[in-house]
N, C-alpha and C positions, 0 to 999 in steps of 0.2 A: 412485894408484901405479901410478908405471910400469913397463912390463912387465919384470920382469929377463929376463938373457943367457938364464936356463939355461930362461924358459918359450918366450922367442923360437921356442927351437930347437923344443921339444915341436907348440910350432901349425904351427910351417910341414914338420913330417915328418906322414909315414904318421898316422892313429890307428887300433887296434884295434877303435874304436866306429865307424868307415864303413862306412857302410852300403852291400852289395853294388850295387847301381845307379851307384853311383859309381866300382866298377873293370871297371865296364864296360867294353870295346875295342871293341866292335862288334857291328854289325847280329849276331843270329846266322843259322847259313846252316839252312835248312830243307832236305828233302826230306819228302816224302811217299813212302808206303809202296805200295809197287812199281818204286819207281828202281831201277834196274839198277848194280850196287854199281860197277859202271865211273866211272858220273859221279861220286859226292861222292870213291874214292880220286883221282881224276884231280882234280876241287876241290882237294883237301886237299894232294895234292900240290902245283899249282901254285899257290896261296895262300899254303901252307906253317899250313893249319886243321890242330889238332890235335883236334877233334871237329863234329859234322854234329848237328843233332836232327833225329833223325823223328818228325815231325806236317803235317796236312796247311796248307800255304803262306796257308791266310784262317784258321784257326782260330787257328795258333797253340795247339796244345793238347800237348804232348807225347808222344809215346806210347815215346820211348824215346830211345838215344842211342848214336853211333857213336864210338869211339876211332880214337886211330891203333894203340895195341897193343890194342887187338880187331879192328882189320883183321889184324893179324901175325899173334895170337894167330888168328887164325873165319877170317882167307882165303886169306893168303898160304903162312902152312907149311901146310895142311890141301890146299892148288894145289887151292882151292873158286869154282868155275868166278864171273866176272866178270859174269855176265848173272842172275844171283842177283838175288833183290829187297832193296833193301836191309834189311828187316827181317832177312834171317837171318844179317844181325853184330852185328845193335843189342843191347844192353842195355837190357833192357825195363822195369827199375825201376832208374831214375837218379834221385842223389840234386835236390833243388829245394828252396829257401830263397825265401824271399818277400824280396819287392825291398828291405823296411826292416830285414832283418836282417843285422847286420855281421858287419863279416870276421873279429871273434877268434867268429864262429859260424860262420862258414864252416870253420875251419880245424877246429874242435872236431868238424864233422859229418865233414867230410874223414878226422881221422885216425881218426874209430870207424870207417866204413865203409871205408876205405882208395881211399877216390876222389879221385881228380884234376882236377874239375868237377863242379861246382855248376852246376845252371841255377836260375836268376834267374825268379822266378815273381812278377805284376803279384796286385793280393788278389780280381783276377776272374778267375784259373785260367789266363792266359795269359804266353805264354812274352816276358818283355823281353830278354833275353842271358845268354850261359854266359861266368863265370868261371872260369880255372884257378889250379891251386895254386900256380903262375908267379903270376896275374896279385896274387894277394894277398900271398907272399911278394915278389913283386919291386916291390912299392909301395912294400914297407918302407923301403929299402934299408941293412935291416940283414935280413943272410938267415939264421935259426936252425936250418935245415932240419935238420942235422949234430945240436944239440938236439934240435927235435921228434919226429922221425923214432923214435929211442933209447925216448920215451915213448911211442910209439902203436905200438911191435911190440914191446913187452918182452912177454916170456910167461909169467916167472916173475919171483915176488919178487925175487928176487936182483938184478935186470936193472930195475928196475925202481926199485931202490934205487939203485940205483947212476944209471941215466937219472936222477931225480932230483937227486941229486949235483952234475952234471953238470949242470942246468936253474937252480940255485942257486950254481954257481960264476960261469954265462956271463950273469947275474943283478948280479953284484960287478962281474965286467967290462965290464959298461954303465952304473952309475957311477962306475966310477974312468976311463970314458972321457967322464963329462960329459954324458950324453945324459940332458933334460931329465924333470924326476920324473914327469910324468905318461905318456911313454909309458914310462919301468924300470918302474911301477907298475903302467901295465894289462899287460906283457909280465911280472912277478912272478907276478901273478894267471891272465895265459892256460895258463901255462906248470905250474902251479899248480894247476886245473881241469882238465888233461890229466895228470894226474897223481890226481890224484882220480877221474879220467876212469877209467882204465885202470886203478887198485887196482878200482875195482867189477868191472871186466871180467874183472879176471883172482879173484875171490871167486867175482865167479855163476857158471863155472863148475865153484863145490866146493862148489857145495850147490843142494839142490831148492828154488824158489822156490816160490811159490804163482803160479796163475793170473791175475794181478792187474795193469791198468797203475798204475805207480809211478813213481817217479824221490826222485833225491836232489839234497835242495837242504844251499846252500850260505847263510847268517847270514853281519853281519860285515861284514866286511872282504873277506871275497871274496865275501861275495853283492853289494859297491857298488866291487868290481873297483878297491879301494882295501889289495890287500896289498902289505905291506914283507918285508923278511928277517924281522925276530920276528914270527911270526906262530900261534899254535895251532889246534886246530881247530874250526869251528864248523858242522857240520851235519845236519842231518836228513833225515829220509823221508818223502813225504805218497803215500796209495795209496788209489786207489781207489776203491772203494764202494757198494751199493743202498742206499737210506734204510733206514735200522731193522737191516740186517744187523747180525750182530755180529761188530768189526772183532779179535777177539781174538786168533781162529785164524793172523787172516793176519798177527798184529802176532808172534807168537809164530813165528810162522813163516824171518820179515823181520828177528828181532833178531843171530839166532849171525852172520846171512849180514854186517847192520849191523856187529858188535864186529869183526869179521874184519876188513873195510875200514878200520876205524877202529882197529886197533892195526896193519894194514900200510902205514897214514899215518903213525902214531908211526914208525916203522921208517926210512921213505922222506924225515923232517928234521919232523912238523908233530909237534908236544907234544899230547899227550889233555889235552881241555878240560876244569879244576879244576872250570869250572864246573858241569861235563853237558853242554854241548850239545854233543851229539852223538848221530850216526842211532841209535849199538848201547842209547841208554837210549832206553825204554819210551816217556819223556814226549818221544820229538822221535821219535817212531815210529810216529806217526795218520795213523788214516784223511782225507779231504776235510773231512768233514761234523765232524771231531775238531780238525781245523786250524780249520777257519770257527766252533767252538766257544770253542774256544782264547783267538781272537784279539774273540770276541762281548766276552768276559770281560774283558781288557784295555780294548779301548774303554768298555767300560761300566763299570767303573771309576772311584771317586771318589777315588782316594787316590795321588796322582804320585809317595812313598814306588811305590808299587808298582809302575807303568810304569818304574823308570828299569831295571830289567835286562831286562826287554821291550821297551827297543829297538831293541835287536838283528834282533829276530826280523821286522823291517820295513824288511831290507831283505837279501832274500829270489829267491834266481835257481838256475834247474835247474841241475847239472851233467850229469844222465846222464836217465836213462829217458825218461817221456814227458812231455816239456815244456808239450804240454797246459793236464794236471790246475794245473803252476804258475801259468799262466796265467788259467787259471782264476778262482782262488783270488785272482789280484792284481784280478783285473778284481771283483770281489766286493768285493773289500779297500777298495780303493781307493769306490766307490757309497756303502759303506757307513761310513766313515770320514767324506764328504765329507758326511752329514746330525748329524755330532756335534764343534759347536764348542768344545763342553765339553772334549772328552778330547785337542783341535789345543790347547787351551788349556792342561789338563795339560801336557801335553811341551812344549809352550813354556818353561810354570815351569820344571822341570827342565831343561832346554837349558840356561838365565840361571845355575846355576849354577855353572857353569865356567867366569869368561870370561879371557880373554888378560892376560898378568901384563905389564899399565902402569901403572904411580900414576903419580906427578907431572911435569909437565915431560917425559911420554914412557919415564921411570928404567924398567928392568924389575924386577920385584919380586919378590926369587929366594926361595924358601922356605929358612925360617934352620933344618927339623927335617928330622928322616928318617932313609930311609938317605945320602940324597945332600947334601946341604944344601948351598944356594949356587948350586946350576940353579933350573931350569926343563922340565916334564915338558914336551913340544912337541906328545904324545901329548891329555893330560886339558887344557893350555891350551891349544892353539892346532886341532888336527884339530876334538878334538870338536868343541868347540863350530859348527866348519860345519857340520860333516856329521852333528849335528844340526836346525840353522839348515833346512839343503837335506835334507834327509828332513821336518822339519814345511813349507815352502813346497808341497813336492810333494805331500801329501798333502794338503793344502787346495785344491792344483789339479787332483788327480786326475791327476798327472803319473806315467804308468812306472815312468820311468827307475828307477834304482837309486843309480848312481855320482854320490856329493857331484856334480861339474862339472856337467855331463850335467845332474842336477837342478835345477841353478844358472841352465844356459843353459836348460833351456825353463821353468824363472822368466819369466826376462826377459825372452822370448817370450810372456809371456803377458798377459792383458789387465790384468787384476791389476795391477803390476806399470808398465803403461804405459812398457812399454818402458825403465826403470828399468836404469842402464846396471848389470852384475855382474861384467863383467869382472876389475874391481879384487881385487873377492872373490878370484875364481879364482886369480888369478894371484898370492893372499894366504899360500893353501892350498896353492899347487902349492911356495910355494917352503917355507915349512914340511915340506912333505913330503920336499921335496929337501935341508933341514938334515937332516930322521928316518933316510931314505935310507943320508946320510954319516958322518951318528952311530954307525949301526949298525954298517955295514959296519968305521967304524974302533973300535967294541968287542968283535964278535965275536959271539960267545953267551953275553958280556955280559946279560942281560937285565934288570937293575937299571940299565945305564948304556945301553942299547938309546934312552929317547928321554930320554933327558936331557943339557940341555946347559946350560952353560954362556957366556952368551950374549956374556959381555965379554973369552973368546976369540975372537972370531970378530974381524974386521979389519972398522976404521972400516964399510965403504960393505955392506956382509952383515949389519952391526948396524943401519945406516940403514935397509934394506929393511925387515930381521926387525920393528921397529919399525913400520914402516907394513904391512905385513903384517894384520900384530894390531891395525891401527883403521878396516882396513877390513871382519875379523871380527867387533871390536865394533862395525860400524857394522852388520850384521848381526843381529845380538844385540840394535842398535836398533831395527829394521826387527820384529822379536817381541813389545817389547814396547809399542810405540805399537798392532800390530796385534791384541794381545791385550789390553790396556790391565793390562800386568805392574809 
């Protein structure tokens, strides 16, 4: 299928999936401890550099960072001696992220820490470069700092509710301006992450929480980085416990806090989940050992129907807290699933139950009954088959990505697919998402119409592209049939 104009725009634009190593604009400026302050001050002024790193230039292991604002507050205003050593003005706890972390990760981390710079690190702990908030925002050609800043600086529930409404208006404006579906969905999810993270921050201040490592997790569309205008809550908590230790006291201490966060998110425009997939529900507030046991039960089950509602949990990621707990759970899960072909086959059987609505001669198959007859369900018949197929391919290949697009790109590069071109399926998926976004904006908060579309009301070109999009998604399903002999 030829690439749609909408996707061409998204592919040529900055992506929030962009690794930080790709945003580094210059080699880091590094000075060792003991360097007189005058040296970095003169260098920063002459080269218009916003920060320098304190480290041994040979080892490149950061000990701190000095920024322009540090110089102003700690040197210029107090009238400090410029012959003093550089470490007297440095921040000893700079924000550090892996070079493989994404721009989205940097945005969240900078927002939480109110940091303007992040040190980009190689896996061996050596400094690769420095990325500023300006680097992240400036690369996007969209500079929504007036949208992000109110979210990360909200100090009351009311301020967060107002900021969340402003963020939704921003996303609607992106749709109206014709921005590609990929970027709109990324921005919608990213802004929702800010709302969720700040809701956690605000509620943490009101509760006495247990002294354990924990993380607030997102599942489903937010876990896949694929949220649209119509979405409810799908979240949970994972906390770390020693083997054999009773998790119940910790859970009971976390639940009132989690329920308060869920309530605040509801006020911010994210309805409470009717299926109770929320951190305030005891079944979604589990220790790391309990989450593993739960996934183990799902993996070991021999009833495909029993897995249908569990698939949402396999698209998880950390929103706030200790992300290392979530990473360890994912590593364990990928290793465990790889050894269970029967489980993957059952997932594939479930995935084939929802097929793109194409009939003979590529005519659209419209629903005849239900609340909105004469329409197709873009989510059930277009998005879900692609999401399910990508999830199965990724789990079978041990791919850690959770987004459908990133999963398919990673799968296409794996030996099992021998370079098979999945770009057409990605384009088809994004075009369906584009129609969903436009449809949701048109119908506002009418949930029954949010994903419903009469394809014959599209213009001829859009109908043609939609048919081809569905054909590509059908081909993904055909690959599932062949791989799992279904």
